[in-house]
Short mmCIF file of the C-alpha atoms (twelve columns), coordinates in Angstrom:
data_MODEL
# 
_entry.id   MODEL 
# 
loop_
_atom_site.group_PDB 
_atom_site.id 
_atom_site.type_symbol 
_atom_site.label_atom_id 
_atom_site.label_alt_id 
_atom_site.label_comp_id 
_atom_site.label_asym_id 
_atom_site.label_seq_id 
_atom_site.Cartn_x 
_atom_site.Cartn_y 
_atom_site.Cartn_z 
_atom_site.pdbx_PDB_model_num 
ATOM 1   C CA . MET A 1   -54.922 -17.007 51.100 1 
ATOM 2   C CA . THR A 2   -55.448 -16.187 47.418 1 
ATOM 3   C CA . ALA A 3   -59.015 -15.376 46.425 1 
ATOM 4   C CA . PRO A 4   -60.562 -17.821 43.913 1 
ATOM 5   C CA . VAL A 5   -60.486 -16.607 40.330 1 
ATOM 6   C CA . PRO A 6   -63.864 -16.835 38.547 1 
ATOM 7   C CA . SER A 7   -63.933 -18.455 35.122 1 
ATOM 8   C CA . LEU A 8   -66.371 -19.126 32.287 1 
ATOM 9   C CA . ARG A 9   -66.319 -22.872 32.884 1 
ATOM 10  C CA . MET A 10  -69.946 -23.097 34.016 1 
ATOM 11  C CA . GLU A 11  -71.136 -20.703 31.318 1 
ATOM 12  C CA . ARG A 12  -69.351 -22.768 28.666 1 
ATOM 13  C CA . ALA A 13  -70.985 -25.937 29.990 1 
ATOM 14  C CA . LEU A 14  -74.400 -24.297 29.620 1 
ATOM 15  C CA . HIS A 15  -73.530 -23.235 26.064 1 
ATOM 16  C CA . ARG A 16  -72.649 -26.852 25.249 1 
ATOM 17  C CA . GLU A 17  -76.045 -27.896 26.577 1 
ATOM 18  C CA . GLY A 18  -77.620 -25.676 23.930 1 
ATOM 19  C CA . CYS A 19  -78.095 -22.412 25.823 1 
ATOM 20  C CA . PRO A 20  -76.864 -19.614 23.525 1 
ATOM 21  C CA . TYR A 21  -77.010 -16.928 26.225 1 
ATOM 22  C CA . VAL A 22  -76.263 -17.018 29.954 1 
ATOM 23  C CA . ILE A 23  -77.385 -14.290 32.343 1 
ATOM 24  C CA . GLY A 24  -75.267 -14.215 35.485 1 
ATOM 25  C CA . MET A 25  -77.306 -12.898 38.435 1 
ATOM 26  C CA . ASP A 26  -76.363 -11.867 41.959 1 
ATOM 27  C CA . GLU A 27  -77.852 -9.747  44.729 1 
ATOM 28  C CA . VAL A 28  -76.336 -7.227  47.116 1 
ATOM 29  C CA . GLY A 29  -77.807 -5.456  50.110 1 
ATOM 30  C CA . ARG A 30  -79.568 -8.503  51.538 1 
ATOM 31  C CA . GLY A 31  -78.226 -7.856  55.042 1 
ATOM 32  C CA . ALA A 32  -78.507 -4.058  55.150 1 
ATOM 33  C CA . ILE A 33  -80.877 -2.247  57.487 1 
ATOM 34  C CA . ALA A 34  -81.277 0.756   55.182 1 
ATOM 35  C CA . GLY A 35  -81.585 1.249   51.462 1 
ATOM 36  C CA . PRO A 36  -82.677 -1.001  48.616 1 
ATOM 37  C CA . LEU A 37  -81.894 -4.540  47.654 1 
ATOM 38  C CA . ALA A 38  -80.066 -4.649  44.303 1 
ATOM 39  C CA . VAL A 39  -79.844 -7.517  41.827 1 
ATOM 40  C CA . GLY A 40  -77.266 -7.298  39.070 1 
ATOM 41  C CA . VAL A 41  -77.288 -9.205  35.779 1 
ATOM 42  C CA . CYS A 42  -74.613 -9.672  33.120 1 
ATOM 43  C CA . LEU A 43  -75.383 -11.455 29.844 1 
ATOM 44  C CA . VAL A 44  -72.707 -13.432 27.995 1 
ATOM 45  C CA . ASP A 45  -72.601 -15.705 24.957 1 
ATOM 46  C CA . ARG A 46  -69.999 -17.912 23.278 1 
ATOM 47  C CA . THR A 47  -68.164 -14.897 21.867 1 
ATOM 48  C CA . VAL A 48  -67.326 -13.464 25.300 1 
ATOM 49  C CA . ARG A 49  -63.765 -14.479 26.084 1 
ATOM 50  C CA . ARG A 50  -61.134 -13.088 28.385 1 
ATOM 51  C CA . VAL A 51  -62.417 -12.367 31.887 1 
ATOM 52  C CA . PRO A 52  -61.464 -8.873  33.126 1 
ATOM 53  C CA . GLU A 53  -58.236 -9.092  35.073 1 
ATOM 54  C CA . GLY A 54  -58.844 -8.951  38.798 1 
ATOM 55  C CA . LEU A 55  -62.567 -9.719  38.592 1 
ATOM 56  C CA . ARG A 56  -63.808 -11.324 41.803 1 
ATOM 57  C CA . ASP A 57  -66.956 -11.645 43.868 1 
ATOM 58  C CA . SER A 58  -67.651 -8.066  44.980 1 
ATOM 59  C CA . LYS A 59  -67.361 -9.047  48.665 1 
ATOM 60  C CA . LEU A 60  -63.706 -9.965  48.079 1 
ATOM 61  C CA . LEU A 61  -62.802 -6.576  46.606 1 
ATOM 62  C CA . SER A 62  -62.078 -3.206  48.141 1 
ATOM 63  C CA . GLU A 63  -64.408 -0.326  47.324 1 
ATOM 64  C CA . ARG A 64  -61.719 1.282   45.182 1 
ATOM 65  C CA . ARG A 65  -61.125 -1.919  43.224 1 
ATOM 66  C CA . ARG A 66  -64.846 -2.438  42.652 1 
ATOM 67  C CA . GLU A 67  -65.098 1.071   41.223 1 
ATOM 68  C CA . GLU A 68  -62.208 0.293   38.871 1 
ATOM 69  C CA . LEU A 69  -63.702 -3.026  37.763 1 
ATOM 70  C CA . GLU A 70  -67.317 -1.927  37.304 1 
ATOM 71  C CA . PRO A 71  -66.889 -0.267  33.879 1 
ATOM 72  C CA . MET A 72  -64.670 -3.160  32.792 1 
ATOM 73  C CA . ALA A 73  -67.346 -5.675  33.803 1 
ATOM 74  C CA . ARG A 74  -70.043 -3.743  31.928 1 
ATOM 75  C CA . ALA A 75  -67.879 -3.499  28.810 1 
ATOM 76  C CA . TRP A 76  -66.964 -7.196  28.986 1 
ATOM 77  C CA . ALA A 77  -70.554 -8.465  29.188 1 
ATOM 78  C CA . LEU A 78  -72.794 -8.175  26.139 1 
ATOM 79  C CA . MET A 79  -75.373 -6.399  28.298 1 
ATOM 80  C CA . SER A 80  -75.853 -5.633  31.980 1 
ATOM 81  C CA . ALA A 81  -78.503 -4.147  34.248 1 
ATOM 82  C CA . VAL A 82  -79.486 -3.656  37.883 1 
ATOM 83  C CA . GLY A 83  -82.942 -4.146  39.379 1 
ATOM 84  C CA . LEU A 84  -83.975 -2.733  42.757 1 
ATOM 85  C CA . ALA A 85  -86.473 -3.469  45.486 1 
ATOM 86  C CA . THR A 86  -87.003 -0.580  47.882 1 
ATOM 87  C CA . ASN A 87  -86.744 -0.754  51.655 1 
ATOM 88  C CA . GLU A 88  -90.505 -0.189  51.808 1 
ATOM 89  C CA . GLU A 89  -91.087 -3.183  49.528 1 
ATOM 90  C CA . ILE A 90  -88.768 -5.314  51.676 1 
ATOM 91  C CA . ASP A 91  -90.719 -4.346  54.797 1 
ATOM 92  C CA . ARG A 92  -94.075 -4.929  53.131 1 
ATOM 93  C CA . LEU A 93  -93.386 -8.064  51.081 1 
ATOM 94  C CA . GLY A 94  -90.536 -9.780  52.917 1 
ATOM 95  C CA . LEU A 95  -87.046 -10.580 51.711 1 
ATOM 96  C CA . SER A 96  -87.866 -13.539 49.448 1 
ATOM 97  C CA . ALA A 97  -90.489 -11.670 47.455 1 
ATOM 98  C CA . ALA A 98  -88.286 -8.563  47.296 1 
ATOM 99  C CA . LEU A 99  -85.404 -10.610 45.881 1 
ATOM 100 C CA . GLY A 100 -87.678 -11.908 43.157 1 
ATOM 101 C CA . LEU A 101 -89.014 -8.428  42.454 1 
ATOM 102 C CA . ALA A 102 -85.532 -6.934  42.082 1 
ATOM 103 C CA . GLY A 103 -84.410 -9.845  39.910 1 
ATOM 104 C CA . ALA A 104 -87.459 -9.526  37.674 1 
ATOM 105 C CA . ARG A 105 -86.812 -5.797  37.277 1 
ATOM 106 C CA . ALA A 106 -83.232 -6.512  36.230 1 
ATOM 107 C CA . ILE A 107 -84.464 -8.998  33.622 1 
ATOM 108 C CA . GLU A 108 -87.074 -6.504  32.417 1 
ATOM 109 C CA . GLU A 109 -84.349 -3.871  32.035 1 
ATOM 110 C CA . LEU A 110 -82.341 -6.258  29.860 1 
ATOM 111 C CA . GLU A 111 -85.423 -7.039  27.802 1 
ATOM 112 C CA . ARG A 112 -86.206 -3.348  27.258 1 
ATOM 113 C CA . ALA A 113 -82.639 -2.912  26.001 1 
ATOM 114 C CA . GLY A 114 -83.174 -5.677  23.431 1 
ATOM 115 C CA . ALA A 115 -81.495 -8.604  25.189 1 
ATOM 116 C CA . PRO A 116 -82.454 -12.115 23.978 1 
ATOM 117 C CA . VAL A 117 -84.022 -12.967 27.329 1 
ATOM 118 C CA . ALA A 118 -86.270 -15.710 25.937 1 
ATOM 119 C CA . ASP A 119 -83.208 -17.597 24.668 1 
ATOM 120 C CA . SER A 120 -81.245 -17.206 27.905 1 
ATOM 121 C CA . VAL A 121 -80.628 -19.306 30.992 1 
ATOM 122 C CA . VAL A 122 -80.132 -17.508 34.295 1 
ATOM 123 C CA . LEU A 123 -77.119 -18.589 36.343 1 
ATOM 124 C CA . LEU A 124 -78.154 -17.581 39.842 1 
ATOM 125 C CA . ASP A 125 -75.909 -17.391 42.881 1 
ATOM 126 C CA . GLY A 126 -77.220 -19.450 45.783 1 
ATOM 127 C CA . SER A 127 -79.222 -22.616 46.286 1 
ATOM 128 C CA . TRP A 128 -82.778 -21.511 45.541 1 
ATOM 129 C CA . ASP A 129 -84.625 -19.890 42.666 1 
ATOM 130 C CA . TYR A 130 -86.159 -16.675 43.951 1 
ATOM 131 C CA . LEU A 131 -86.637 -15.300 40.439 1 
ATOM 132 C CA . ASN A 132 -89.357 -17.287 38.704 1 
ATOM 133 C CA . ALA A 133 -92.105 -16.536 41.200 1 
ATOM 134 C CA . ALA A 134 -91.823 -12.859 40.223 1 
ATOM 135 C CA . LEU A 135 -91.642 -13.281 36.446 1 
ATOM 136 C CA . PRO A 136 -94.616 -13.101 34.076 1 
ATOM 137 C CA . ARG A 137 -93.062 -15.925 32.015 1 
ATOM 138 C CA . ARG A 138 -90.982 -18.699 33.508 1 
ATOM 139 C CA . MET A 139 -87.268 -18.776 32.662 1 
ATOM 140 C CA . THR A 140 -84.722 -21.571 32.922 1 
ATOM 141 C CA . VAL A 141 -82.736 -20.935 36.086 1 
ATOM 142 C CA . ARG A 142 -79.646 -22.788 37.260 1 
ATOM 143 C CA . THR A 143 -78.654 -22.161 40.864 1 
ATOM 144 C CA . ARG A 144 -75.103 -22.607 42.053 1 
ATOM 145 C CA . VAL A 145 -73.702 -22.040 45.524 1 
ATOM 146 C CA . LYS A 146 -70.694 -19.691 45.384 1 
ATOM 147 C CA . ALA A 147 -71.422 -18.782 41.767 1 
ATOM 148 C CA . ASP A 148 -70.386 -15.223 42.624 1 
ATOM 149 C CA . ARG A 149 -66.969 -16.616 43.514 1 
ATOM 150 C CA . ASP A 150 -66.573 -19.179 40.718 1 
ATOM 151 C CA . CYS A 151 -68.560 -17.977 37.677 1 
ATOM 152 C CA . ALA A 152 -67.361 -14.908 35.810 1 
ATOM 153 C CA . SER A 153 -70.783 -13.708 34.647 1 
ATOM 154 C CA . VAL A 154 -72.100 -13.834 38.218 1 
ATOM 155 C CA . ALA A 155 -69.004 -12.174 39.687 1 
ATOM 156 C CA . ALA A 156 -69.402 -9.390  37.127 1 
ATOM 157 C CA . ALA A 157 -73.083 -9.041  38.081 1 
ATOM 158 C CA . SER A 158 -72.124 -8.793  41.751 1 
ATOM 159 C CA . VAL A 159 -69.673 -5.968  41.033 1 
ATOM 160 C CA . VAL A 160 -72.166 -4.080  38.861 1 
ATOM 161 C CA . ALA A 161 -74.885 -4.384  41.510 1 
ATOM 162 C CA . LYS A 162 -72.619 -3.521  44.440 1 
ATOM 163 C CA . VAL A 163 -71.216 -0.383  42.833 1 
ATOM 164 C CA . HIS A 164 -74.698 0.728   41.757 1 
ATOM 165 C CA . ARG A 165 -76.118 0.295   45.255 1 
ATOM 166 C CA . ASP A 166 -73.117 1.829   47.015 1 
ATOM 167 C CA . ARG A 167 -73.373 4.931   44.851 1 
ATOM 168 C CA . MET A 168 -77.046 5.241   45.771 1 
ATOM 169 C CA . MET A 169 -76.209 5.105   49.481 1 
ATOM 170 C CA . ILE A 170 -73.409 7.644   49.096 1 
ATOM 171 C CA . ARG A 171 -75.858 10.030  47.408 1 
ATOM 172 C CA . ALA A 172 -78.413 9.395   50.166 1 
ATOM 173 C CA . HIS A 173 -75.758 10.253  52.761 1 
ATOM 174 C CA . GLU A 174 -75.721 13.864  51.536 1 
ATOM 175 C CA . SER A 175 -79.268 14.455  52.793 1 
ATOM 176 C CA . ALA A 176 -78.923 12.345  55.974 1 
ATOM 177 C CA . PRO A 177 -75.252 12.424  57.044 1 
ATOM 178 C CA . VAL A 178 -75.998 11.450  60.639 1 
ATOM 179 C CA . TYR A 179 -76.380 7.801   59.584 1 
ATOM 180 C CA . ALA A 180 -72.922 7.690   57.891 1 
ATOM 181 C CA . TRP A 181 -74.226 5.869   54.824 1 
ATOM 182 C CA . SER A 182 -71.203 6.951   52.793 1 
ATOM 183 C CA . SER A 183 -69.133 4.569   54.924 1 
ATOM 184 C CA . ASN A 184 -71.540 1.879   56.156 1 
ATOM 185 C CA . LYS A 185 -73.660 1.763   52.933 1 
ATOM 186 C CA . GLY A 186 -76.747 1.063   55.032 1 
ATOM 187 C CA . TYR A 187 -75.378 -1.967  56.877 1 
ATOM 188 C CA . ALA A 188 -75.652 -2.418  60.620 1 
ATOM 189 C CA . SER A 189 -72.956 -1.001  62.874 1 
ATOM 190 C CA . ALA A 190 -72.787 0.399   66.391 1 
ATOM 191 C CA . GLY A 191 -72.599 3.925   65.007 1 
ATOM 192 C CA . HIS A 192 -75.509 3.354   62.643 1 
ATOM 193 C CA . TYR A 193 -77.725 2.068   65.455 1 
ATOM 194 C CA . ALA A 194 -76.607 4.909   67.727 1 
ATOM 195 C CA . ALA A 195 -77.730 7.416   65.083 1 
ATOM 196 C CA . ILE A 196 -81.121 5.692   64.860 1 
ATOM 197 C CA . ASP A 197 -81.446 5.837   68.661 1 
ATOM 198 C CA . VAL A 198 -80.823 9.596   68.612 1 
ATOM 199 C CA . HIS A 199 -82.543 10.669  65.393 1 
ATOM 200 C CA . GLY A 200 -85.033 7.872   64.811 1 
ATOM 201 C CA . PRO A 201 -85.339 5.813   61.623 1 
ATOM 202 C CA . HIS A 202 -85.065 7.508   58.242 1 
ATOM 203 C CA . GLU A 203 -87.488 6.864   55.386 1 
ATOM 204 C CA . LEU A 204 -84.790 4.617   53.849 1 
ATOM 205 C CA . HIS A 205 -84.595 2.305   56.855 1 
ATOM 206 C CA . ARG A 206 -86.094 -1.170  56.799 1 
ATOM 207 C CA . VAL A 207 -88.047 -0.548  59.942 1 
ATOM 208 C CA . THR A 208 -89.166 -4.165  60.455 1 
ATOM 209 C CA . TRP A 209 -85.495 -5.223  60.425 1 
ATOM 210 C CA . LEU A 210 -84.036 -2.856  63.002 1 
ATOM 211 C CA . ARG A 211 -82.186 -4.491  65.870 1 
ATOM 212 C CA . GLN A 212 -82.319 -7.983  64.371 1 
ATOM 213 C CA . PRO A 213 -78.902 -9.564  65.088 1 
ATOM 214 C CA . ALA A 214 -78.869 -11.547 61.823 1 
ATOM 215 C CA . LEU A 215 -78.579 -8.338  59.850 1 
ATOM 216 C CA . VAL A 216 -75.022 -7.422  60.844 1 
ATOM 217 C CA . GLU A 217 -73.466 -9.314  57.907 1 
ATOM 218 C CA . LEU A 218 -71.630 -7.302  55.276 1 
ATOM 219 C CA . GLY A 219 -71.688 -7.677  51.481 1 
# 
């Protein structure tokens, strides 16, 4: 079955409603048991045209293809950024608050780089707004289920965030190779749990999440 091709249809509809800038936003690492949660953002306006060939939701792409597309996605968007919430923050605050924290940090990174955040609407993958509770000033947020699949700015954000987080886990693998983070990227697997059983949790593990069956999802 052919993977859906994301378009700018939703972004264009928001432009017609009077929103000059759209910030596509998506998270990765929600289901991992080690490492941070990452939220990617890609800002587009009416001048952004042709979607990078092959762009898809990061979960539908191989690691090699994501690495190829990441610089293309960054060059295509007017601006992009990634915000992180650490494993310690996830354990301490819970997933919902950590999502908002990472999203707010991504927005702050755009703002520091000079992005017109105040004139932007956030197009957020999913069905609930986790962002505004963490922001100092409320933003207009539009949620859309499967936006990472259907909306080009969100698909680009998912690729940017996924590659950023994967690279972090690959670097972390060098100092803790027993957990095989270069291959599992911090997600649950039999081998990952076996390493925890033998060596105990690492400082990058989400210790309150270990052994929870719901955390075996990938992406």
